[in-house]
Steps between C-alpha positions, in 0.01 A plus 500: 500500500544447128563136406840398360530194274791318340406473132647148483267379774172674418231366271375670186161533667651692792696727264185597313260482795318820581214544743200675353177637639243225455203738487260438212345834408355392166136495621491847664690646206253350253217654704667844492558477126140402438364778721709771332401368158132521593490817716793703367588821684256433784683178581838672483394773742357241739814286486724802560299574815516135608864420424686834496269678749470796263173689448520610138260707293706455182759245389719702266776732615433848362772712334483732801555208741794382292670840501428559867631160603815515288578845638507359855802281427832616640687668209811296580305176457334635184850549361586139583179383330592700191849352485371146553239555228776616266704186565197275449403685183852477354522124564158416362541721194760246383226233496278675248436281196467589135308306238680336210450430129642206303533529120740215419256300284387661177136608513467425874498746787500374860512706813405578854341815639512617859188652657483629858210383715226761505432505875672328792426481870771532765437374851705664775469340846423691817477352846806508728719692252474740206669408174577793269769277350228266374334791322823585318588141415161423348396828340827605336536191276134537400558865413812415296304230315250765392197391704241774457325461835669384821243444776628460855314343792625533857320479836434827684567567865222531754484870411408409143827634361789344311844540653681803354809303391279268292339800331837665435633180341185466287538855373865436410434166330223611265202332669180616327232431762514398867228318697462455875439128521694201622486124528307258284233763440753720319602212275133433426436863406801507266402171339126560454475878501238705687330832441803677649784258431596414142560139401865431422682257272762388752552520877850518650641553846543306826253448782391276782345154469160647410647715223703208363196271500285767335758539226500125454122488466467787250787378281361430157251782517804726534870425491716515815872529561551202735378347826767619740564338835681637805837666444820297493875552484786257455849624584776296336829587667854384543668524841631853451173689548430709807253292704319812625437608140370157402272484804363846419431396141311191614293699750416764240270243342396321818336820628259503204280214610487216751501259204797665327805286428862593577771249405878512518703255293874508575811286477614624842373352827671785685292754307187293559550505877587868507195596288274296727624693803467833316142425401408442862674820607346715225152357546484663841555843344228483231173691518335204324673240718190283544448466124869447420549246779200296386637502145845385612357224718257373236691539174852614583790263446876490445640234268873423524622367165831323424583758231355823369402328175305243701326800649418636154337167412284527812407859416388392153278233654342747743456765226469794742326831443816690602849350481803676645835373370738622769846421364796708380458414130125446451517527121706178500189321627216700345474271196437203727193656665203361305201555726455826688265795475758772561873453561708730720873480433784551744514604863378856445167438328251404774151400391329824615686682220277307261189559708526875476763663291736315265259475206418132433145402595409372845184314392653154477406131479486318834451146633742346249320646198820676392560172318250619237384856587683828451495833686230752408613696196385713209411171326218452752321804362509425129349243266654368182307445178653322204414565137572354158446605138523285182485612143316276254831377362634416846186307596510311169851391583402349837128420505531134396735434792250655740217301342694177545578589862131565574391174340754308709319638806161412358393865468373517146330837542842643582633350180208637298564853630833507317410273205190699408702803404660311210224258394390709204852538375562126537200430272625721218 
């Protein structure tokens, strides 16, 4: 059963407590990275046989494989993919930045230019589920940003093939090249490059503990989006929500992973009790009951708060990946939500709408990092360069101030770099 707590009687530690897998994979990941760096494609093929049980003769998906795979997808689902891609594209197009130019000071031009990253790597997990939504959510913002080459890595099945829905999503989203490789070895190939796999500038996308640790270890050589933990949802509800709906929303994240977190914060003990009963009833109907039940038992909780605004304060402390605000007038409270990856407003916007279809990104900060991280966006696929221009007259107006500033910091060569341009004139 999910645990129910009275917010007035529970400690801050218990509110924020979350069980995590205590498996240290840093050493095996470092070994995989080193082996791929040294042996390249040969290591990748060996690791695919070892970990994904796939006998491969080549790593890259051919154009023929892409077309053949995409054609196998049910046309009705292809239509849904196309509509979802349109929604995601429309939302992220609003994020596209423009450079700027400042001309307020005579003789001085200041500005910023926006340049898309040249090549990015997208990791799409395999394993117990296929994630075409991850392809759309990662590739479409990169495409909008103007990235020239979008390289996707995803583990093949035992037959050496990529699932058709993944290929269909990649074709829709503008992925440039696709490679059959998973796990830490895929991250290594994207970071270091091999004879077959090009080195990228940034790696984005979720993965298991090995993928997350590999991203952590290659950060600095390449950029990464974030180190994401298991999925999490916090439902903030008054007493008027349907308990079956709330339970279903909590379980939609619990089924992701045994370490996932599902939390209800409510000002109604009646709703808390009813949701607890509904969770137990619905668990018995789930195909992934074992995973969802483990999640609920390890990291599920219901917090009963004196008022809804007390609940908002708790939500801001937890800083969840997904936050559902299940009230009649959610916009009355939206301004008070400070820490959340993605916010779902009202009783008719369940979290899976954001996972698949609505348009906002589903690659989100977890483990409380919504306090300082943002969702994946077009900004993740650009870099900003600043520039300045001074005429002689403008520099003459300001150089003595800069010289004085540099001398105050004890950096006389800095001072000389501006003074030297007017030394001859000062002597005459």
